C-alpha positions as CSV (number, residue, x, y, z in Angstrom):
1,M,50.7,158.2,89.9
2,V,51.6,155.6,92.6
3,E,54.1,152.9,91.9
4,L,53.8,149.5,93.7
5,A,57.3,148.1,93.2
6,N,56.9,145.2,95.6
7,G,56.4,142.4,93.1
8,C,53.0,141.0,92.1
9,I,50.1,143.1,93.3
10,C,47.9,140.2,94.2
11,C,50.7,138.6,96.2
12,T,51.1,141.7,98.4
13,V,47.4,142.7,98.7
14,A,47.4,143.3,102.5
15,D,50.8,144.8,102.8
16,D,51.0,147.1,99.8
17,F,48.0,147.3,97.5
18,L,45.1,147.8,100.0
19,P,46.8,150.5,102.0
20,T,47.5,152.4,98.8
21,I,43.9,152.1,97.6
22,T,42.7,153.2,101.1
23,A,45.0,156.2,101.1
24,L,43.6,157.3,97.7
25,L,40.0,157.0,98.9
26,D,40.8,158.9,102.1
27,R,42.0,162.0,100.2
28,E,40.0,165.2,100.8
29,T,39.0,164.9,97.1
30,P,39.1,161.2,96.2
31,P,39.6,160.2,92.6
32,E,36.6,159.4,90.4
33,H,38.5,156.5,88.8
34,I,41.6,154.5,89.8
35,V,43.4,152.9,86.9
36,I,45.5,149.9,87.9
37,E,48.1,148.8,85.4
38,T,49.5,145.4,86.2
39,S,52.4,143.5,84.8
40,G,51.8,141.6,81.5
41,L,52.4,138.5,83.6
42,A,49.7,139.2,86.1
43,L,46.6,137.0,86.8
44,P,43.6,139.4,86.9
45,K,41.2,137.3,88.9
46,P,43.1,137.4,92.3
47,L,43.3,141.2,92.0
48,V,39.6,141.5,91.3
49,K,39.0,139.3,94.4
50,A,40.9,141.8,96.5
51,F,38.0,144.3,96.1
52,A,35.9,142.0,98.3
53,W,38.1,143.0,101.3
54,P,36.1,145.0,103.8
55,E,38.5,148.0,103.6
56,V,37.4,148.8,100.1
57,S,34.3,146.7,99.2
58,T,31.8,149.4,100.4
59,R,33.7,152.2,98.8
60,T,34.8,151.0,95.3
61,T,33.7,148.7,92.5
62,V,35.7,147.2,89.7
63,D,34.3,149.1,86.8
64,G,35.9,146.7,84.3
65,V,38.8,144.6,83.5
66,V,40.6,145.7,80.3
67,T,42.9,143.1,78.6
68,V,45.5,144.3,76.1
69,I,46.4,141.8,73.4
70,D,49.6,142.0,71.2
71,A,48.2,141.4,67.7
72,G,51.6,140.5,66.3
73,A,52.4,138.0,69.0
74,V,49.0,136.3,68.6
75,L,49.6,136.0,64.9
76,D,53.1,134.6,65.6
77,G,51.5,131.9,67.7
78,R,53.4,132.8,70.9
79,F,50.3,132.2,73.1
80,A,49.5,128.7,71.9
81,D,51.3,125.4,71.7
82,D,51.9,123.7,68.4
83,P,49.1,120.9,68.6
84,D,51.0,118.5,66.4
85,A,54.3,118.9,68.4
86,V,52.4,118.5,71.7
87,E,50.7,115.3,70.6
88,A,54.0,113.9,69.3
89,A,55.6,114.6,72.6
90,R,52.7,113.1,74.6
91,A,52.9,109.9,72.4
92,E,56.6,109.6,73.1
93,D,56.3,110.3,76.9
94,P,52.8,110.7,78.4
95,S,54.3,111.7,81.7
96,L,55.7,115.0,80.4
97,D,54.2,118.3,81.5
98,H,53.2,120.2,78.4
99,D,51.7,123.3,80.0
100,N,52.5,126.5,78.2
101,P,52.7,129.3,80.9
102,L,52.2,132.0,78.2
103,E,49.1,130.3,76.9
104,E,47.7,130.0,80.5
105,L,48.2,133.7,81.0
106,F,46.6,134.5,77.6
107,V,43.5,132.4,78.6
108,D,43.2,133.8,82.1
109,Q,43.5,137.4,81.0
110,L,41.0,137.0,78.2
111,S,38.5,135.1,80.3
112,C,38.4,137.8,82.9
113,A,38.1,140.7,80.4
114,D,35.2,143.1,80.1
115,L,36.9,144.8,77.1
116,I,39.7,143.6,74.9
117,V,42.1,146.1,73.3
118,I,43.9,144.6,70.3
119,N,47.1,146.6,70.2
120,K,49.5,146.9,67.3
121,A,46.5,146.6,65.0
122,D,48.7,148.0,62.2
123,L,50.5,144.6,62.1
124,I,47.3,142.7,61.4
125,S,47.0,143.7,57.7
126,G,44.0,141.7,56.8
127,D,44.5,139.0,59.4
128,G,41.8,140.2,61.7
129,T,39.8,137.0,61.3
130,K,42.9,135.0,62.7
131,I,43.0,137.3,65.7
132,E,39.2,136.9,66.3
133,A,39.6,133.1,66.0
134,A,42.3,133.1,68.7
135,L,40.1,135.2,71.0
136,A,36.8,133.4,70.5
137,P,37.3,130.3,72.6
138,H,38.1,132.4,75.7
139,R,36.1,135.6,75.3
140,R,33.1,135.8,77.6
141,P,29.7,136.4,75.9
142,G,29.1,140.1,75.0
143,V,32.7,141.2,75.5
144,K,33.8,143.6,72.8
145,S,37.2,144.3,71.3
146,V,38.6,147.5,69.9
147,N,41.8,148.1,67.8
148,A,44.6,150.3,68.8
149,T,48.0,151.3,67.4
150,H,50.9,152.2,69.8
151,G,48.4,151.9,72.7
152,R,46.6,155.0,71.6
153,I,42.9,154.9,72.6
154,D,40.3,157.4,73.9
155,P,40.2,156.9,77.7
156,A,36.4,157.4,77.5
157,I,36.3,153.9,75.8
158,L,38.0,152.3,78.8
159,L,36.2,154.0,81.7
160,G,32.5,153.7,82.6
161,L,32.1,150.0,81.7
162,D,30.0,149.5,84.8
163,A,30.8,145.8,84.9
164,G,31.0,145.3,88.7
165,A,33.6,142.6,88.0
166,E,33.9,141.7,91.7
167,D,30.3,140.6,91.8
168,D,30.4,138.0,89.0
169,L,33.7,136.2,89.5
170,E,32.0,132.8,88.8
171,S,31.5,133.9,85.2
172,R,35.3,134.5,84.8
173,P,36.9,131.1,84.7
174,S,40.6,130.8,85.3
175,V,43.1,128.1,84.6
176,H,44.3,128.6,88.2
177,D,40.8,128.2,89.8
178,G,41.0,125.9,92.8
179,E,44.6,126.8,93.7
180,D,45.1,128.2,97.2
181,E,47.7,130.6,95.7
182,H,49.6,131.1,92.5
183,D,53.3,131.4,91.9
184,H,55.6,132.8,89.3
185,D,57.9,129.9,88.9
186,D,57.2,129.6,85.2
187,F,58.9,132.9,84.5
188,D,62.2,134.6,85.3
189,S,63.7,138.0,84.7
190,F,67.0,139.7,85.2
191,V,68.7,143.0,84.3
192,I,71.7,143.4,82.0
193,S,73.7,146.7,82.5
194,L,75.9,147.8,79.6
195,G,78.0,150.7,78.8
196,A,77.3,153.3,76.2
197,I,76.1,151.8,72.9
198,D,77.8,153.3,69.8
199,D,75.9,151.0,67.3
200,P,72.2,150.3,68.3
201,D,71.7,148.3,65.1
202,A,74.5,145.9,66.2
203,L,72.9,145.7,69.7
204,E,69.6,144.8,68.2
205,A,71.2,142.1,66.0
206,R,72.7,140.5,69.2
207,L,69.4,140.7,70.9
208,T,67.6,139.0,68.0
209,S,70.2,136.2,68.1
210,A,69.8,135.8,71.9
211,V,66.0,135.5,71.5
212,A,66.3,132.9,68.8
213,A,68.8,130.8,70.9
214,H,67.0,131.1,74.4
215,D,63.6,131.0,76.0
216,I,63.2,134.8,76.0
217,Y,59.7,136.4,75.9
218,R,60.5,140.1,76.3
219,I,63.5,142.5,76.4
220,K,62.9,146.1,77.3
221,G,64.9,149.0,78.7
222,F,66.8,152.1,78.0
223,I,69.9,152.7,75.8
224,H,72.6,155.4,76.3
225,I,74.1,156.6,73.0
226,P,77.2,158.8,73.2
227,G,76.6,162.3,72.0
228,K,72.8,162.0,72.3
229,A,71.1,164.1,75.0
230,R,68.0,161.9,74.9
231,R,67.6,158.3,76.1
232,M,66.5,155.6,73.7
233,V,63.7,153.3,74.7
234,L,63.9,149.7,73.5
235,Q,60.9,147.3,73.4
236,G,61.2,143.8,72.2
237,V,58.5,141.0,71.9
238,G,59.9,137.8,70.6
239,S,62.1,138.8,67.6
240,R,60.3,142.1,67.0
241,F,62.1,145.2,68.3
242,Q,61.2,148.8,68.4
243,R,63.5,151.8,69.3
244,Y,62.7,155.4,69.8
245,F,63.9,158.5,71.8
246,D,61.5,159.4,74.6
247,R,63.1,162.3,76.6
248,D,66.3,164.0,77.7
249,W,68.4,162.4,80.4
250,E,67.6,164.3,83.6
251,S,70.4,166.2,85.3
252,A,70.2,163.8,88.3
253,E,70.5,160.7,86.1
254,T,73.6,159.0,85.0
255,P,73.1,158.0,81.3
256,R,73.3,154.2,81.2
257,T,72.1,151.2,79.2
258,E,69.9,148.8,81.2
259,L,67.8,146.0,79.7
260,V,65.3,143.8,81.5
261,V,65.2,140.2,80.1
262,I,62.0,138.2,80.8
263,G,61.8,134.6,79.8
264,K,61.0,131.1,80.8
265,S,62.2,129.8,84.1
266,G,65.6,128.2,83.9
267,M,66.9,130.3,81.0
268,D,70.7,130.5,80.9
269,R,71.4,134.0,82.2
270,D,75.2,133.8,81.7
271,A,74.9,132.7,78.1
272,I,72.3,135.3,77.3
273,A,74.4,138.1,78.9
274,A,77.4,136.9,77.0
275,M,75.5,137.1,73.7
276,I,74.1,140.5,74.4
277,G,77.1,142.1,75.9
């Protein structure tokens, strides 16, 4: 596994991404498949375009673009504006910008997909038609979807799609088509470092309050609980949180609590940190 920690992959193609792909291909025994996992905020089309670069275009193909959808978040309407609220705002002030950056990402990632994985399918409970209705306007013809719970899925389903995605970019429309480059000004993130947490339930209650009061999309990280040899993972999407122990703290690690907060640009970092801490 190779980690590219230098920000958005498609913004650092020449400096970081392409040299890494080339190094993998130059191995004595090159890999049969290279799986690239991007950030949930990534635009897929610029990354697919990178495979047209001469360094890799004759040696690789984009077998397929797999888009993972959070079923619960779709049902909560987190990827779509409230049409009535938008129309009311437009009527009051037509000059306002009503773009929803999450909705744009949702559309771009679906429109580029060769396979859609509907994760957290256990949360659907009979609402599958609502999920399909949300996907339908943006799904390209013939693109299938599969359900998964906790991200568990047979790798054989994901590999061997044989889509050659880099050869049919015109069939993959993007909200950002026509832009010379893209930016990430719609989103912001920061890290909150806390001490040992004696009461994870109380921490989660504070996190839930912070999400309700501010433009927070995700909170994720690790929690140090005194007396526990294992670290606790925390994953939050909107007001839904999940906690579980994943492994022991390693001998070289200092047990700590660190949470990454991801939200809309301009969120009040100090106020959020005060609510959580």
